[in-house]
mmCIF file of the C-alpha atoms, coordinates in Angstrom:
data_MODEL
# 
_entry.id   MODEL 
# 
loop_
_atom_site.group_PDB 
_atom_site.id 
_atom_site.type_symbol 
_atom_site.label_atom_id 
_atom_site.label_alt_id 
_atom_site.label_comp_id 
_atom_site.label_asym_id 
_atom_site.label_entity_id 
_atom_site.label_seq_id 
_atom_site.pdbx_PDB_ins_code 
_atom_site.Cartn_x 
_atom_site.Cartn_y 
_atom_site.Cartn_z 
_atom_site.occupancy 
_atom_site.B_iso_or_equiv 
_atom_site.pdbx_formal_charge 
_atom_site.auth_seq_id 
_atom_site.auth_comp_id 
_atom_site.auth_asym_id 
_atom_site.auth_atom_id 
_atom_site.pdbx_PDB_model_num 
ATOM 1   C CA . MET A 1 1   ? 90.824  83.369  80.428  1.00 0.00 ? 1   MET A CA 1 
ATOM 2   C CA . ASN A 1 2   ? 92.021  83.312  76.831  1.00 0.00 ? 2   ASN A CA 1 
ATOM 3   C CA . ALA A 1 3   ? 89.547  86.013  75.809  1.00 0.00 ? 3   ALA A CA 1 
ATOM 4   C CA . TRP A 1 4   ? 90.868  88.330  78.533  1.00 0.00 ? 4   TRP A CA 1 
ATOM 5   C CA . ARG A 1 5   ? 94.507  87.753  77.578  1.00 0.00 ? 5   ARG A CA 1 
ATOM 6   C CA . SER A 1 6   ? 93.671  88.267  73.914  1.00 0.00 ? 6   SER A CA 1 
ATOM 7   C CA . PHE A 1 7   ? 91.853  91.498  74.740  1.00 0.00 ? 7   PHE A CA 1 
ATOM 8   C CA . LEU A 1 8   ? 94.766  92.904  76.749  1.00 0.00 ? 8   LEU A CA 1 
ATOM 9   C CA . SER A 1 9   ? 97.282  91.976  74.066  1.00 0.00 ? 9   SER A CA 1 
ATOM 10  C CA . GLN A 1 10  ? 95.763  94.691  71.843  1.00 0.00 ? 10  GLN A CA 1 
ATOM 11  C CA . TYR A 1 11  ? 97.191  97.397  74.093  1.00 0.00 ? 11  TYR A CA 1 
ATOM 12  C CA . PRO A 1 12  ? 100.820 98.303  74.724  1.00 0.00 ? 12  PRO A CA 1 
ATOM 13  C CA . ILE A 1 13  ? 102.311 97.850  78.183  1.00 0.00 ? 13  ILE A CA 1 
ATOM 14  C CA . LYS A 1 14  ? 103.325 101.080 79.894  1.00 0.00 ? 14  LYS A CA 1 
ATOM 15  C CA . LYS A 1 15  ? 106.315 101.112 82.221  1.00 0.00 ? 15  LYS A CA 1 
ATOM 16  C CA . PHE A 1 16  ? 106.664 103.340 85.283  1.00 0.00 ? 16  PHE A CA 1 
ATOM 17  C CA . ASP A 1 17  ? 109.692 103.940 87.468  1.00 0.00 ? 17  ASP A CA 1 
ATOM 18  C CA . LYS A 1 18  ? 109.473 103.715 91.249  1.00 0.00 ? 18  LYS A CA 1 
ATOM 19  C CA . GLY A 1 19  ? 107.907 106.925 92.566  1.00 0.00 ? 19  GLY A CA 1 
ATOM 20  C CA . GLN A 1 20  ? 106.540 107.985 89.178  1.00 0.00 ? 20  GLN A CA 1 
ATOM 21  C CA . MET A 1 21  ? 103.032 109.464 89.225  1.00 0.00 ? 21  MET A CA 1 
ATOM 22  C CA . ILE A 1 22  ? 100.490 107.506 87.193  1.00 0.00 ? 22  ILE A CA 1 
ATOM 23  C CA . ILE A 1 23  ? 97.292  109.462 87.949  1.00 0.00 ? 23  ILE A CA 1 
ATOM 24  C CA . CYS A 1 24  ? 96.870  112.733 89.830  1.00 0.00 ? 24  CYS A CA 1 
ATOM 25  C CA . GLN A 1 25  ? 93.872  113.392 92.050  1.00 0.00 ? 25  GLN A CA 1 
ATOM 26  C CA . ASP A 1 26  ? 90.935  115.126 90.300  1.00 0.00 ? 26  ASP A CA 1 
ATOM 27  C CA . THR A 1 27  ? 92.217  114.375 86.797  1.00 0.00 ? 27  THR A CA 1 
ATOM 28  C CA . ASP A 1 28  ? 90.328  112.196 84.312  1.00 0.00 ? 28  ASP A CA 1 
ATOM 29  C CA . PRO A 1 29  ? 92.637  109.412 83.077  1.00 0.00 ? 29  PRO A CA 1 
ATOM 30  C CA . ASN A 1 30  ? 90.086  108.291 80.433  1.00 0.00 ? 30  ASN A CA 1 
ATOM 31  C CA . CYS A 1 31  ? 91.430  104.755 80.749  1.00 0.00 ? 31  CYS A CA 1 
ATOM 32  C CA . CYS A 1 32  ? 91.820  101.956 83.226  1.00 0.00 ? 32  CYS A CA 1 
ATOM 33  C CA . TYR A 1 33  ? 95.102  100.388 84.219  1.00 0.00 ? 33  TYR A CA 1 
ATOM 34  C CA . ILE A 1 34  ? 95.617  96.646  84.702  1.00 0.00 ? 34  ILE A CA 1 
ATOM 35  C CA . ILE A 1 35  ? 98.860  95.837  86.511  1.00 0.00 ? 35  ILE A CA 1 
ATOM 36  C CA . SER A 1 36  ? 101.024 93.103  85.030  1.00 0.00 ? 36  SER A CA 1 
ATOM 37  C CA . LYS A 1 37  ? 104.072 93.667  87.233  1.00 0.00 ? 37  LYS A CA 1 
ATOM 38  C CA . GLY A 1 38  ? 104.936 95.661  90.354  1.00 0.00 ? 38  GLY A CA 1 
ATOM 39  C CA . PHE A 1 39  ? 102.937 97.578  92.958  1.00 0.00 ? 39  PHE A CA 1 
ATOM 40  C CA . VAL A 1 40  ? 101.039 100.872 92.951  1.00 0.00 ? 40  VAL A CA 1 
ATOM 41  C CA . LYS A 1 41  ? 100.301 103.082 95.963  1.00 0.00 ? 41  LYS A CA 1 
ATOM 42  C CA . THR A 1 42  ? 96.900  104.773 96.168  1.00 0.00 ? 42  THR A CA 1 
ATOM 43  C CA . TYR A 1 43  ? 96.887  107.760 98.497  1.00 0.00 ? 43  TYR A CA 1 
ATOM 44  C CA . LEU A 1 44  ? 95.587  111.217 99.283  1.00 0.00 ? 44  LEU A CA 1 
ATOM 45  C CA . ILE A 1 45  ? 97.198  114.326 100.738 1.00 0.00 ? 45  ILE A CA 1 
ATOM 46  C CA . THR A 1 46  ? 95.567  115.860 103.835 1.00 0.00 ? 46  THR A CA 1 
ATOM 47  C CA . ASN A 1 47  ? 95.095  119.598 104.343 1.00 0.00 ? 47  ASN A CA 1 
ATOM 48  C CA . GLU A 1 48  ? 98.169  119.462 106.587 1.00 0.00 ? 48  GLU A CA 1 
ATOM 49  C CA . GLY A 1 49  ? 100.224 118.028 103.728 1.00 0.00 ? 49  GLY A CA 1 
ATOM 50  C CA . THR A 1 50  ? 100.437 114.508 105.177 1.00 0.00 ? 50  THR A CA 1 
ATOM 51  C CA . GLU A 1 51  ? 100.330 111.550 102.818 1.00 0.00 ? 51  GLU A CA 1 
ATOM 52  C CA . LYS A 1 52  ? 97.662  108.967 103.690 1.00 0.00 ? 52  LYS A CA 1 
ATOM 53  C CA . PRO A 1 53  ? 97.846  105.639 101.816 1.00 0.00 ? 53  PRO A CA 1 
ATOM 54  C CA . ILE A 1 54  ? 94.406  104.269 101.015 1.00 0.00 ? 54  ILE A CA 1 
ATOM 55  C CA . SER A 1 55  ? 95.478  100.975 99.486  1.00 0.00 ? 55  SER A CA 1 
ATOM 56  C CA . PHE A 1 56  ? 98.186  99.187  97.560  1.00 0.00 ? 56  PHE A CA 1 
ATOM 57  C CA . GLU A 1 57  ? 97.542  97.554  94.205  1.00 0.00 ? 57  GLU A CA 1 
ATOM 58  C CA . GLY A 1 58  ? 99.393  94.533  92.845  1.00 0.00 ? 58  GLY A CA 1 
ATOM 59  C CA . LYS A 1 59  ? 99.459  92.178  89.893  1.00 0.00 ? 59  LYS A CA 1 
ATOM 60  C CA . HIS A 1 60  ? 96.112  91.897  88.038  1.00 0.00 ? 60  HIS A CA 1 
ATOM 61  C CA . ASP A 1 61  ? 94.571  94.766  90.022  1.00 0.00 ? 61  ASP A CA 1 
ATOM 62  C CA . ILE A 1 62  ? 92.504  97.323  88.129  1.00 0.00 ? 62  ILE A CA 1 
ATOM 63  C CA . PHE A 1 63  ? 92.341  101.055 88.829  1.00 0.00 ? 63  PHE A CA 1 
ATOM 64  C CA . PRO A 1 64  ? 90.755  103.582 89.120  1.00 0.00 ? 64  PRO A CA 1 
ATOM 65  C CA . VAL A 1 65  ? 87.519  101.595 89.233  1.00 0.00 ? 65  VAL A CA 1 
ATOM 66  C CA . ASP A 1 66  ? 85.291  104.564 90.130  1.00 0.00 ? 66  ASP A CA 1 
ATOM 67  C CA . THR A 1 67  ? 86.111  106.584 87.016  1.00 0.00 ? 67  THR A CA 1 
ATOM 68  C CA . VAL A 1 68  ? 86.162  103.524 84.758  1.00 0.00 ? 68  VAL A CA 1 
ATOM 69  C CA . PHE A 1 69  ? 82.531  102.745 85.528  1.00 0.00 ? 69  PHE A CA 1 
ATOM 70  C CA . GLY A 1 70  ? 81.422  106.382 85.523  1.00 0.00 ? 70  GLY A CA 1 
ATOM 71  C CA . HIS A 1 71  ? 80.939  106.871 89.264  1.00 0.00 ? 71  HIS A CA 1 
ATOM 72  C CA . SER A 1 72  ? 83.365  109.792 89.409  1.00 0.00 ? 72  SER A CA 1 
ATOM 73  C CA . GLN A 1 73  ? 84.300  112.563 86.983  1.00 0.00 ? 73  GLN A CA 1 
ATOM 74  C CA . GLY A 1 74  ? 87.891  112.578 88.189  1.00 0.00 ? 74  GLY A CA 1 
ATOM 75  C CA . ALA A 1 75  ? 90.215  110.352 90.178  1.00 0.00 ? 75  ALA A CA 1 
ATOM 76  C CA . LYS A 1 76  ? 89.607  110.591 93.923  1.00 0.00 ? 76  LYS A CA 1 
ATOM 77  C CA . TYR A 1 77  ? 93.203  109.719 94.802  1.00 0.00 ? 77  TYR A CA 1 
ATOM 78  C CA . PHE A 1 78  ? 96.786  109.880 93.623  1.00 0.00 ? 78  PHE A CA 1 
ATOM 79  C CA . TYR A 1 79  ? 98.199  106.719 92.045  1.00 0.00 ? 79  TYR A CA 1 
ATOM 80  C CA . GLU A 1 80  ? 101.970 106.294 92.145  1.00 0.00 ? 80  GLU A CA 1 
ATOM 81  C CA . ALA A 1 81  ? 104.287 103.456 91.154  1.00 0.00 ? 81  ALA A CA 1 
ATOM 82  C CA . TYR A 1 82  ? 105.415 101.996 94.485  1.00 0.00 ? 82  TYR A CA 1 
ATOM 83  C CA . THR A 1 83  ? 107.961 99.808  92.734  1.00 0.00 ? 83  THR A CA 1 
ATOM 84  C CA . PRO A 1 84  ? 109.058 99.679  89.084  1.00 0.00 ? 84  PRO A CA 1 
ATOM 85  C CA . SER A 1 85  ? 105.793 98.694  87.431  1.00 0.00 ? 85  SER A CA 1 
ATOM 86  C CA . GLU A 1 86  ? 104.312 97.580  84.143  1.00 0.00 ? 86  GLU A CA 1 
ATOM 87  C CA . MET A 1 87  ? 100.629 97.810  83.237  1.00 0.00 ? 87  MET A CA 1 
ATOM 88  C CA . TYR A 1 88  ? 98.133  97.906  80.426  1.00 0.00 ? 88  TYR A CA 1 
ATOM 89  C CA . ALA A 1 89  ? 96.347  101.218 79.793  1.00 0.00 ? 89  ALA A CA 1 
ATOM 90  C CA . VAL A 1 90  ? 92.990  100.325 78.266  1.00 0.00 ? 90  VAL A CA 1 
ATOM 91  C CA . PRO A 1 91  ? 90.614  103.026 76.988  1.00 0.00 ? 91  PRO A CA 1 
ATOM 92  C CA . ARG A 1 92  ? 87.666  103.228 79.369  1.00 0.00 ? 92  ARG A CA 1 
ATOM 93  C CA . GLU A 1 93  ? 84.994  102.612 76.716  1.00 0.00 ? 93  GLU A CA 1 
ATOM 94  C CA . ASP A 1 94  ? 86.835  99.568  75.355  1.00 0.00 ? 94  ASP A CA 1 
ATOM 95  C CA . PHE A 1 95  ? 87.159  98.063  78.824  1.00 0.00 ? 95  PHE A CA 1 
ATOM 96  C CA . VAL A 1 96  ? 83.522  98.620  79.820  1.00 0.00 ? 96  VAL A CA 1 
ATOM 97  C CA . ASN A 1 97  ? 82.175  97.290  76.523  1.00 0.00 ? 97  ASN A CA 1 
ATOM 98  C CA . PHE A 1 98  ? 84.344  94.185  76.736  1.00 0.00 ? 98  PHE A CA 1 
ATOM 99  C CA . VAL A 1 99  ? 83.243  93.411  80.304  1.00 0.00 ? 99  VAL A CA 1 
ATOM 100 C CA . HIS A 1 100 ? 79.575  93.916  79.453  1.00 0.00 ? 100 HIS A CA 1 
ATOM 101 C CA . ASN A 1 101 ? 79.847  91.557  76.471  1.00 0.00 ? 101 ASN A CA 1 
ATOM 102 C CA . GLN A 1 102 ? 81.585  88.778  78.404  1.00 0.00 ? 102 GLN A CA 1 
ATOM 103 C CA . PRO A 1 103 ? 79.197  87.258  81.013  1.00 0.00 ? 103 PRO A CA 1 
ATOM 104 C CA . ARG A 1 104 ? 81.906  85.080  82.583  1.00 0.00 ? 104 ARG A CA 1 
ATOM 105 C CA . LEU A 1 105 ? 84.273  88.009  82.862  1.00 0.00 ? 105 LEU A CA 1 
ATOM 106 C CA . PHE A 1 106 ? 81.495  90.171  84.294  1.00 0.00 ? 106 PHE A CA 1 
ATOM 107 C CA . LYS A 1 107 ? 81.040  87.596  87.078  1.00 0.00 ? 107 LYS A CA 1 
ATOM 108 C CA . ARG A 1 108 ? 84.784  87.552  87.753  1.00 0.00 ? 108 ARG A CA 1 
ATOM 109 C CA . MET A 1 109 ? 84.791  91.335  87.875  1.00 0.00 ? 109 MET A CA 1 
ATOM 110 C CA . PHE A 1 110 ? 81.914  91.295  90.360  1.00 0.00 ? 110 PHE A CA 1 
ATOM 111 C CA . ASN A 1 111 ? 83.788  88.849  92.611  1.00 0.00 ? 111 ASN A CA 1 
ATOM 112 C CA . TYR A 1 112 ? 86.964  90.919  92.293  1.00 0.00 ? 112 TYR A CA 1 
ATOM 113 C CA . LEU A 1 113 ? 85.133  94.070  93.431  1.00 0.00 ? 113 LEU A CA 1 
ATOM 114 C CA . ILE A 1 114 ? 83.676  92.206  96.414  1.00 0.00 ? 114 ILE A CA 1 
ATOM 115 C CA . ARG A 1 115 ? 87.156  91.070  97.472  1.00 0.00 ? 115 ARG A CA 1 
ATOM 116 C CA . ARG A 1 116 ? 88.494  94.612  97.193  1.00 0.00 ? 116 ARG A CA 1 
ATOM 117 C CA . THR A 1 117 ? 85.553  95.927  99.229  1.00 0.00 ? 117 THR A CA 1 
ATOM 118 C CA . LEU A 1 118 ? 86.382  93.423  101.958 1.00 0.00 ? 118 LEU A CA 1 
ATOM 119 C CA . ASP A 1 119 ? 90.011  94.621  101.867 1.00 0.00 ? 119 ASP A CA 1 
ATOM 120 C CA . TYR A 1 120 ? 88.835  98.179  102.497 1.00 0.00 ? 120 TYR A CA 1 
ATOM 121 C CA . HIS A 1 121 ? 86.629  96.966  105.359 1.00 0.00 ? 121 HIS A CA 1 
ATOM 122 C CA . GLU A 1 122 ? 89.625  95.258  106.970 1.00 0.00 ? 122 GLU A CA 1 
ATOM 123 C CA . HIS A 1 123 ? 91.691  98.421  106.577 1.00 0.00 ? 123 HIS A CA 1 
ATOM 124 C CA . ILE A 1 124 ? 88.938  100.401 108.309 1.00 0.00 ? 124 ILE A CA 1 
ATOM 125 C CA . SER A 1 125 ? 88.775  97.769  111.042 1.00 0.00 ? 125 SER A CA 1 
ATOM 126 C CA . SER A 1 126 ? 92.517  98.086  111.663 1.00 0.00 ? 126 SER A CA 1 
ATOM 127 C CA . LEU A 1 127 ? 92.206  101.872 111.907 1.00 0.00 ? 127 LEU A CA 1 
ATOM 128 C CA . GLU A 1 128 ? 89.411  101.542 114.447 1.00 0.00 ? 128 GLU A CA 1 
ATOM 129 C CA . GLN A 1 129 ? 91.551  99.571  116.901 1.00 0.00 ? 129 GLN A CA 1 
ATOM 130 C CA . ALA A 1 130 ? 92.370  101.591 120.021 1.00 0.00 ? 130 ALA A CA 1 
ATOM 131 C CA . LYS A 1 131 ? 95.894  100.226 120.540 1.00 0.00 ? 131 LYS A CA 1 
ATOM 132 C CA . ALA A 1 132 ? 98.800  100.645 118.120 1.00 0.00 ? 132 ALA A CA 1 
ATOM 133 C CA . PHE A 1 133 ? 99.719  96.977  118.493 1.00 0.00 ? 133 PHE A CA 1 
ATOM 134 C CA . ASP A 1 134 ? 96.197  95.875  117.527 1.00 0.00 ? 134 ASP A CA 1 
ATOM 135 C CA . LYS A 1 135 ? 96.172  98.234  114.542 1.00 0.00 ? 135 LYS A CA 1 
ATOM 136 C CA . LEU A 1 136 ? 99.411  96.692  113.342 1.00 0.00 ? 136 LEU A CA 1 
ATOM 137 C CA . ILE A 1 137 ? 98.503  93.022  113.689 1.00 0.00 ? 137 ILE A CA 1 
ATOM 138 C CA . CYS A 1 138 ? 95.128  93.555  111.981 1.00 0.00 ? 138 CYS A CA 1 
ATOM 139 C CA . ALA A 1 139 ? 96.777  95.374  109.079 1.00 0.00 ? 139 ALA A CA 1 
ATOM 140 C CA . LEU A 1 140 ? 99.580  92.834  108.692 1.00 0.00 ? 140 LEU A CA 1 
ATOM 141 C CA . ASN A 1 141 ? 97.037  90.025  108.799 1.00 0.00 ? 141 ASN A CA 1 
ATOM 142 C CA . PHE A 1 142 ? 95.007  91.272  105.840 1.00 0.00 ? 142 PHE A CA 1 
ATOM 143 C CA . LEU A 1 143 ? 98.028  92.547  103.895 1.00 0.00 ? 143 LEU A CA 1 
ATOM 144 C CA . THR A 1 144 ? 99.640  89.118  104.206 1.00 0.00 ? 144 THR A CA 1 
ATOM 145 C CA . LYS A 1 145 ? 96.439  87.452  103.024 1.00 0.00 ? 145 LYS A CA 1 
ATOM 146 C CA . ARG A 1 146 ? 96.290  89.840  100.087 1.00 0.00 ? 146 ARG A CA 1 
ATOM 147 C CA . PHE A 1 147 ? 99.960  89.894  99.066  1.00 0.00 ? 147 PHE A CA 1 
ATOM 148 C CA . GLY A 1 148 ? 101.385 86.833  100.787 1.00 0.00 ? 148 GLY A CA 1 
ATOM 149 C CA . ARG A 1 149 ? 103.206 84.015  99.037  1.00 0.00 ? 149 ARG A CA 1 
ATOM 150 C CA . GLU A 1 150 ? 102.922 80.827  101.069 1.00 0.00 ? 150 GLU A CA 1 
ATOM 151 C CA . ILE A 1 151 ? 106.225 79.213  101.987 1.00 0.00 ? 151 ILE A CA 1 
ATOM 152 C CA . THR A 1 152 ? 104.907 76.562  104.382 1.00 0.00 ? 152 THR A CA 1 
ATOM 153 C CA . LYS A 1 153 ? 101.481 75.935  105.868 1.00 0.00 ? 153 LYS A CA 1 
ATOM 154 C CA . SER A 1 154 ? 102.146 78.435  108.644 1.00 0.00 ? 154 SER A CA 1 
ATOM 155 C CA . ARG A 1 155 ? 104.598 80.849  107.024 1.00 0.00 ? 155 ARG A CA 1 
ATOM 156 C CA . ALA A 1 156 ? 104.280 83.353  104.202 1.00 0.00 ? 156 ALA A CA 1 
ATOM 157 C CA . HIS A 1 157 ? 106.392 86.007  102.569 1.00 0.00 ? 157 HIS A CA 1 
ATOM 158 C CA . MET A 1 158 ? 104.505 89.279  102.130 1.00 0.00 ? 158 MET A CA 1 
ATOM 159 C CA . THR A 1 159 ? 105.580 90.360  98.655  1.00 0.00 ? 159 THR A CA 1 
ATOM 160 C CA . LEU A 1 160 ? 104.571 94.014  99.099  1.00 0.00 ? 160 LEU A CA 1 
ATOM 161 C CA . PRO A 1 161 ? 107.860 95.797  100.022 1.00 0.00 ? 161 PRO A CA 1 
ATOM 162 C CA . LEU A 1 162 ? 106.229 98.104  102.559 1.00 0.00 ? 162 LEU A CA 1 
ATOM 163 C CA . THR A 1 163 ? 108.393 100.732 104.250 1.00 0.00 ? 163 THR A CA 1 
ATOM 164 C CA . GLN A 1 164 ? 107.902 101.460 107.955 1.00 0.00 ? 164 GLN A CA 1 
ATOM 165 C CA . GLN A 1 165 ? 106.879 105.015 107.077 1.00 0.00 ? 165 GLN A CA 1 
ATOM 166 C CA . ASP A 1 166 ? 104.187 103.908 104.635 1.00 0.00 ? 166 ASP A CA 1 
ATOM 167 C CA . LEU A 1 167 ? 102.959 101.287 107.091 1.00 0.00 ? 167 LEU A CA 1 
ATOM 168 C CA . ALA A 1 168 ? 102.793 103.998 109.763 1.00 0.00 ? 168 ALA A CA 1 
ATOM 169 C CA . ASN A 1 169 ? 100.892 106.357 107.442 1.00 0.00 ? 169 ASN A CA 1 
ATOM 170 C CA . PHE A 1 170 ? 98.572  103.507 106.453 1.00 0.00 ? 170 PHE A CA 1 
ATOM 171 C CA . LEU A 1 171 ? 97.610  103.090 110.125 1.00 0.00 ? 171 LEU A CA 1 
ATOM 172 C CA . GLY A 1 172 ? 97.742  106.697 111.310 1.00 0.00 ? 172 GLY A CA 1 
ATOM 173 C CA . LEU A 1 173 ? 100.732 105.999 113.581 1.00 0.00 ? 173 LEU A CA 1 
ATOM 174 C CA . THR A 1 174 ? 104.183 107.522 113.899 1.00 0.00 ? 174 THR A CA 1 
ATOM 175 C CA . ARG A 1 175 ? 107.127 105.733 112.340 1.00 0.00 ? 175 ARG A CA 1 
ATOM 176 C CA . GLU A 1 176 ? 108.726 105.379 115.781 1.00 0.00 ? 176 GLU A CA 1 
ATOM 177 C CA . THR A 1 177 ? 105.643 103.680 117.247 1.00 0.00 ? 177 THR A CA 1 
ATOM 178 C CA . THR A 1 178 ? 105.357 101.387 114.249 1.00 0.00 ? 178 THR A CA 1 
ATOM 179 C CA . GLY A 1 179 ? 109.029 100.392 114.585 1.00 0.00 ? 179 GLY A CA 1 
ATOM 180 C CA . VAL A 1 180 ? 108.609 99.553  118.273 1.00 0.00 ? 180 VAL A CA 1 
ATOM 181 C CA . GLN A 1 181 ? 105.562 97.383  117.565 1.00 0.00 ? 181 GLN A CA 1 
ATOM 182 C CA . LEU A 1 182 ? 107.280 95.587  114.686 1.00 0.00 ? 182 LEU A CA 1 
ATOM 183 C CA . LYS A 1 183 ? 110.198 94.825  116.979 1.00 0.00 ? 183 LYS A CA 1 
ATOM 184 C CA . ALA A 1 184 ? 107.778 93.392  119.559 1.00 0.00 ? 184 ALA A CA 1 
ATOM 185 C CA . LEU A 1 185 ? 106.284 91.102  116.902 1.00 0.00 ? 185 LEU A CA 1 
ATOM 186 C CA . GLU A 1 186 ? 109.789 89.971  115.918 1.00 0.00 ? 186 GLU A CA 1 
ATOM 187 C CA . GLN A 1 187 ? 110.593 89.133  119.537 1.00 0.00 ? 187 GLN A CA 1 
ATOM 188 C CA . ASP A 1 188 ? 107.353 87.120  119.769 1.00 0.00 ? 188 ASP A CA 1 
ATOM 189 C CA . GLY A 1 189 ? 108.308 85.118  116.684 1.00 0.00 ? 189 GLY A CA 1 
ATOM 190 C CA . VAL A 1 190 ? 105.377 86.444  114.651 1.00 0.00 ? 190 VAL A CA 1 
ATOM 191 C CA . LEU A 1 191 ? 107.495 87.933  111.880 1.00 0.00 ? 191 LEU A CA 1 
ATOM 192 C CA . ARG A 1 192 ? 110.955 88.699  110.638 1.00 0.00 ? 192 ARG A CA 1 
ATOM 193 C CA . TYR A 1 193 ? 111.418 92.109  109.081 1.00 0.00 ? 193 TYR A CA 1 
ATOM 194 C CA . LYS A 1 194 ? 114.452 93.331  107.160 1.00 0.00 ? 194 LYS A CA 1 
ATOM 195 C CA . ARG A 1 195 ? 114.786 95.841  104.322 1.00 0.00 ? 195 ARG A CA 1 
ATOM 196 C CA . GLN A 1 196 ? 111.056 95.971  103.571 1.00 0.00 ? 196 GLN A CA 1 
ATOM 197 C CA . ARG A 1 197 ? 110.762 92.183  103.487 1.00 0.00 ? 197 ARG A CA 1 
ATOM 198 C CA . TYR A 1 198 ? 108.308 90.510  105.829 1.00 0.00 ? 198 TYR A CA 1 
ATOM 199 C CA . LEU A 1 199 ? 108.385 86.810  106.656 1.00 0.00 ? 199 LEU A CA 1 
ATOM 200 C CA . VAL A 1 200 ? 105.196 86.169  108.613 1.00 0.00 ? 200 VAL A CA 1 
ATOM 201 C CA . ASN A 1 201 ? 104.209 83.297  110.877 1.00 0.00 ? 201 ASN A CA 1 
ATOM 202 C CA . THR A 1 202 ? 100.590 83.315  109.716 1.00 0.00 ? 202 THR A CA 1 
ATOM 203 C CA . SER A 1 203 ? 99.383  80.886  112.386 1.00 0.00 ? 203 SER A CA 1 
ATOM 204 C CA . ARG A 1 204 ? 100.658 83.037  115.250 1.00 0.00 ? 204 ARG A CA 1 
ATOM 205 C CA . LEU A 1 205 ? 99.486  86.260  113.620 1.00 0.00 ? 205 LEU A CA 1 
ATOM 206 C CA . THR A 1 206 ? 95.963  84.931  113.042 1.00 0.00 ? 206 THR A CA 1 
ATOM 207 C CA . ALA A 1 207 ? 95.799  83.680  116.629 1.00 0.00 ? 207 ALA A CA 1 
ATOM 208 C CA . MET A 1 208 ? 96.818  87.136  117.907 1.00 0.00 ? 208 MET A CA 1 
ATOM 209 C CA . VAL A 1 209 ? 94.160  88.841  115.793 1.00 0.00 ? 209 VAL A CA 1 
ATOM 210 C CA . ASN A 1 210 ? 91.473  86.441  117.022 1.00 0.00 ? 210 ASN A CA 1 
ATOM 211 C CA . GLN A 1 211 ? 92.473  86.918  120.670 1.00 0.00 ? 211 GLN A CA 1 
ATOM 212 C CA . ARG A 1 212 ? 92.696  90.724  120.731 1.00 0.00 ? 212 ARG A CA 1 
# 
């Protein structure tokens, strides 16, 4: 939308290096971020000091939605640049007023929030699987749908450069278990994995998820 692009052009783009903290838990950022390039990891730290990824944000994603719309006084999670990233930092009041005054954009925002809610539901569903293999295929299925770039009708490149450790943390598994299951999927021709790049046979992966 031209109005949306024109609105964003009023604000400078902020750049973050890989691993740089964008928002700390319990702080009030007083703005919302709209990603134009790169990926952001959303996570929390358990009482035991373990990092637990909640989600990954990519191009055009908006965060933190809860504080932007006044549902939280402070950020519930940590937000960290997962890759070198660029994003707009829009003052919260400006963003909310613009959305409220643009009916078409409000509808797009509503649909966007529904899609993100469904992503969280699929993450929960993957966590609820009893077997490590089932956790992995469910997670890869929705991550590929969310971040995949179609190469052919049955193959896609998952653009999120997910490490085995972060994938393991995302699913509540050990890195060793996650590595074994990824290797099994490679041997079955479901994916090829090398240096955080995933080439996924989406037809085979979807069939596995449906048959579990």
